[in-house]
C-alpha positions in Angstrom: 2.6 3.7 -11.4 -0.9 4.8 -10.3 -2.4 2.8 -7.6 -6.0 2.8 -6.3 -6.6 1.5 -2.8 -9.8 -0.2 -1.9 -12.1 1.4 0.8 -12.2 -1.7 3.1 -10.5 -5.0 3.5 -9.6 -7.6 6.2 -6.5 -8.1 8.3 -5.7 -11.7 7.4 -7.0 -14.5 9.5 -10.4 -16.1 9.3 -12.2 -18.8 11.4 -12.7 -22.3 10.3 -10.6 -24.7 8.1 -12.3 -24.5 4.7 -10.1 -22.5 2.2 -12.9 -22.2 -0.4 -15.5 -20.9 2.1 -13.0 -18.3 3.4 -12.0 -17.2 -0.1 -15.7 -16.9 -1.1 -16.5 -14.8 2.0 -13.5 -12.5 1.4 -14.1 -11.9 -2.3 -17.8 -11.6 -1.8 -17.4 -8.9 0.9 -14.5 -7.0 -0.7 -15.1 -6.8 -4.4 -12.6 -4.1 -4.8 -9.9 -5.1 -2.2 -9.9 -8.8 -1.4 -7.1 -10.5 0.6 -5.6 -14.0 0.8 -7.2 -15.5 3.9 -5.2 -17.4 6.6 -6.9 -20.2 8.5 -4.9 -20.9 11.7 -7.6 -23.3 13.1 -6.1 -26.0 10.8 -3.2 -26.3 13.2 0.6 -25.7 13.2 1.7 -24.5 9.8 -1.5 -22.6 9.2 -0.7 -20.3 12.1 0.8 -16.9 11.3 4.4 -17.9 12.3 4.3 -21.4 10.7 2.9 -20.1 7.4 5.6 -17.5 7.0 8.3 -20.0 8.2 7.1 -22.2 5.3 8.0 -19.4 2.9 11.7 -19.1 4.0 14.5 -20.0 1.6 17.3 -22.3 2.9 16.0 -21.9 6.5 13.5 -24.4 7.8 11.4 -24.6 11.0 9.7 -27.4 12.9 7.3 -27.5 15.7 8.7 -28.1 19.2 6.7 -28.1 22.5 7.9 -24.6 23.1 7.1 -23.3 19.6 8.7 -23.1 16.1 12.4 -23.9 16.0 14.8 -23.4 13.1 16.3 -26.7 11.8 18.6 -28.0 9.1 16.2 -29.5 6.6 12.5 -29.3 5.6 10.4 -31.7 7.6 6.7 -32.5 7.7 5.8 -29.1 9.4 7.4 -27.1 6.5 5.7 -29.4 4.0 2.3 -29.0 5.7 2.7 -25.2 5.8 3.5 -25.0 2.1 0.7 -27.4 1.3 -1.9 -25.2 3.1 -0.6 -22.1 1.5 -1.0 -23.8 -1.9 -4.6 -24.8 -1.0 -5.4 -21.2 0.0 -3.9 -19.9 -3.3 -6.0 -22.4 -5.2 -9.1 -21.2 -3.6 -8.2 -17.5 -4.1 -7.5 -18.1 -7.7 -10.8 -19.8 -8.2 -12.8 -16.8 -6.8 -10.7 -14.0 -8.5 -11.0 -15.1 -12.1 -10.8 -12.0 -14.2 -10.3 -9.8 -11.2 -8.4 -6.5 -11.7 -7.5 -4.3 -8.8 -5.7 -4.3 -5.4 -5.2 -7.7 -3.7 -3.6 -8.0 -0.3 -1.3 -10.8 0.8 0.2 -11.1 4.4 3.4 -12.4 5.9 4.9 -12.0 9.3 7.5 -9.2 9.4 11.2 -9.8 10.2 11.1 -8.7 13.8 8.1 -10.6 15.0 9.5 -13.6 13.2 12.8 -13.1 15.0 11.0 -12.9 18.3 8.9 -16.0 17.7 11.4 -18.4 16.0 13.8 -20.3 18.2 17.4 -21.1 17.4 18.7 -24.6 17.9 19.4 -24.0 21.6 15.9 -22.9 22.3 16.5 -19.1 22.6 14.7 -16.7 20.2 16.5 -15.7 17.0 16.2 -12.2 18.4 19.1 -13.0 20.8 21.5 -13.2 17.9 21.7 -10.2 15.5 23.5 -12.4 12.9 20.6 -14.8 13.0 18.2 -11.9 12.6 20.0 -10.7 9.5 20.0 -14.3 8.0 16.3 -14.6 8.8 15.4 -11.3 7.1 17.4 -12.3 4.0 15.7 -15.6 3.8 12.3 -14.0 4.3 13.0 -11.5 1.5 13.9 -14.3 -0.9 10.9 -16.4 0.0 8.6 -13.4 -0.5 9.9 -12.8 -4.0 8.9 -16.3 -4.9 5.5 -16.0 -3.1 4.7 -12.7 -4.9 5.6 -14.2 -8.3 3.2 -17.1 -7.6 0.3 -14.7 -6.6 0.9 -12.7 -9.8 0.8 -15.8 -11.9 -2.5 -16.9 -10.4 -4.2 -13.5 -10.3 -2.6 -11.7 -13.3 -4.9 -8.7 -13.1 -4.1 -8.0 -9.4 -2.2 -5.0 -8.1 -0.6 -6.8 -5.1 -0.4 -5.1 -1.7 2.1 -6.8 0.6 1.3 -6.6 4.3 3.8 -7.3 7.0 2.3 -8.4 10.4 4.5 -7.0 13.2 2.6 -7.4 16.5 5.9 -7.9 18.4 7.6 -4.8 17.0 7.0 -2.5 20.0 8.3 -5.3 22.4 11.4 -5.7 20.2 12.1 -1.9 20.3 11.5 -1.7 24.1 13.4 -4.9 25.2 10.2 -6.6 26.3 10.5 -9.9 24.5 11.0 -12.7 27.1 13.8 -15.1 27.1 13.2 -18.9 26.9 13.5 -19.2 30.7 11.0 -16.3 31.1 13.1 -14.8 33.9 14.6 -12.1 31.7 14.0 -10.2 28.5 16.1 -9.8 25.4 17.8 -6.4 25.1 16.1 -3.7 23.0 17.2 -3.7 19.4 18.6 -0.4 18.1 15.9 1.6 16.3 18.1 2.3 13.3 18.8 -1.4 12.9 15.1 -2.2 13.2 14.3 0.4 10.6 17.0 -0.7 8.2 15.9 -4.3 8.3 12.3 -3.4 7.7 13.4 -1.2 4.8 15.3 -4.1 3.2 12.3 -6.5 3.3 9.8 -3.7 2.3 12.1 -3.2 -0.8 11.3 -6.7 -2.0 7.9 -5.6 -3.3 9.1 -3.3 -6.1 5.8 -3.0 -8.1 3.2 -2.3 -5.4 2.7 -0.8 -2.0 3.6 -2.3 1.4 1.4 -2.0 4.5 2.7 -2.8 8.0 0.1 -4.1 10.5 0.5 -3.8 14.3 -2.4 -4.4 16.7 -0.3 -3.3 19.7 -0.4 0.2 21.4 2.1 2.9 20.5 2.6 2.0 16.8 5.8 3.7 15.7 4.2 5.5 12.7 7.3 7.7 11.9 9.7 4.7 11.9 7.4 2.6 9.7 7.1 5.5 7.2 10.8 6.0 7.0 11.2 2.2 6.4 9.0 2.6 3.3 5.6 1.6 4.4 3.0 3.1 2.1 0.2 2.3 4.6 0.0 1.5 8.4 -2.7 -0.8 9.8 -3.6 -0.6 13.5 -6.3 -1.1 16.1 -8.1 2.2 16.2 -9.3 1.7 19.7 -5.7 1.7 21.0 -4.9 5.1 19.7 -4.4 7.9 22.3 -4.0 11.7 21.7 -0.3 11.1 22.0 -0.5 9.6 18.5 -2.2 12.6 17.0 1.0 14.4 15.6 2.4 11.2 14.1 -0.9 10.4 12.4 -1.4 13.9 11.1 2.1 13.9 9.7 1.5 10.4 8.1 -1.7 11.6 6.4 -0.1 14.8 5.1 2.8 12.8 3.9 0.5 10.5 1.8 0.6 7.4 4.1 -2.6 5.5 4.0 -4.3 4.5 7.3 -5.8 1.1 7.7 -8.2 1.9 10.6 -9.2 -1.2 12.5 -12.6 -0.1 13.8 -14.8 -3.3 13.7 -14.3 -5.7 16.6 -12.5 -8.9 15.7 -14.5 -11.2 18.0 -18.2 -11.9 18.3 -20.3 -9.1 19.8 -22.9 -6.5 18.8 -22.1 -4.3 15.8 -23.1 -0.7 15.9 -24.5 1.0 12.8 -21.9 1.5 10.0 -21.7 5.2 10.6 -21.2 4.7 14.3 -18.2 2.4 13.6 -16.3 5.2 11.9 -17.4 8.0 14.1 -14.1 7.9 15.9 -12.2 8.4 12.6 -14.3 11.5 11.8 -13.6 12.8 15.3 -9.9 12.3 14.9 -10.0 14.1 11.5 -11.7 17.1 13.1 -9.2 17.1 16.0 -6.3 17.1 13.6 -7.8 19.8 11.4 -7.7 17.7 8.3 -10.0 18.3 5.4 -13.0 15.9 5.5 -12.8 15.3 1.8 -9.5 13.6 2.4 -11.0 10.9 4.5 -12.0 8.4 1.9 -8.7 9.0 0.0 -6.6 8.4 3.2 -8.5 5.6 5.1 -9.2 1.9 4.4 -11.6 0.4 7.0 -10.7 -3.0 8.5 -11.5 -5.1 11.6 -9.3 -4.3 14.6 -7.3 -7.5 14.1 -7.6 -10.9 12.5 -10.9 -12.8 12.7 -9.5 -16.2 13.7 -11.2 -16.0 17.1 -14.6 -15.1 15.8 -17.4 -17.4 14.7 -17.8 -17.9 10.9 -21.1 -16.2 11.0 -19.8 -13.2 12.9 -16.7 -13.0 10.6 -18.9 -12.7 7.5 -21.0 -10.0 9.2 -17.8 -8.1 10.3 -16.4 -8.1 6.7 -19.7 -6.8 5.3 -19.8 -4.2 8.1 -16.3 -2.9 7.2 -17.5 -2.4 3.6 -20.6 -0.6 4.7 -18.7 1.6 7.2 -16.3 2.6 4.4 -19.2 3.6 2.3 -20.6 5.7 5.1 -17.2 7.5 5.5 -17.1 8.3 1.7 -20.7 9.4 1.5 -20.8 11.5 4.7 -17.2 12.5 5.5 -18.4 15.2 8.0 
């Protein structure tokens, strides 16, 4: 199946609590690669973890003072999360009538979910590899249902599934803190991490999967082996240590979602200036400039939940202009 990526898109979260306003801003800015906005300002259940917890099948979570905890039955927190997701899908459907092309939806990946969700005793699911396995299986089932629902609402869309994995590096390095805060959970074996990711990536059989991590030292090779067709990252956190992995990724056909536009309010440079670092990286790696537009999608550095609505709209428009600059003047 041929697939055409869009030149620019957002990461996921947007400021405010108005689903229609967010959908309008996203579809207006990215006519050829919109995404389903998330609005965490609405409260628990609209946040990244709560939203994905609401998608789980036969596993339910509720809000405790310490965070989200797995429980026995769906309560009001699960219902609220599902209601808000429905509201967001309604708004997206309204503004994508007749749309054909790539459309991105986001969910928290299995390892960040395992680091964030608590078991009944209050410890992270990450502390129990059996619980991690059950969680990944439940997530996979929930995502099948969610993707079917998105296809039904936007039938012309080629769906891109994004997994948000900000805690992945901490999981691999044994840096996730226990409930007491006095110790950390042991590092999870890299092969187990990769195999679990491969299983959930495999849920999306008719479109590409992107994995997003806004932490330093993104494990590019591991994510590619797990089946990620694209990797999304904060470009400002790259170091020259990442050069070989990025060069191999590009040459292997992996798309880069380069987060180059700041996610919080501040001055924006000219669009060409925003992607100057990407051009510099390309030269350093000795890659052909003509490949740039074919290999890179421009995004903000992370979600825009912490930005003002006015800045968020400017940042999205800036991403689209920066991508055009990259395509028009690759050198």
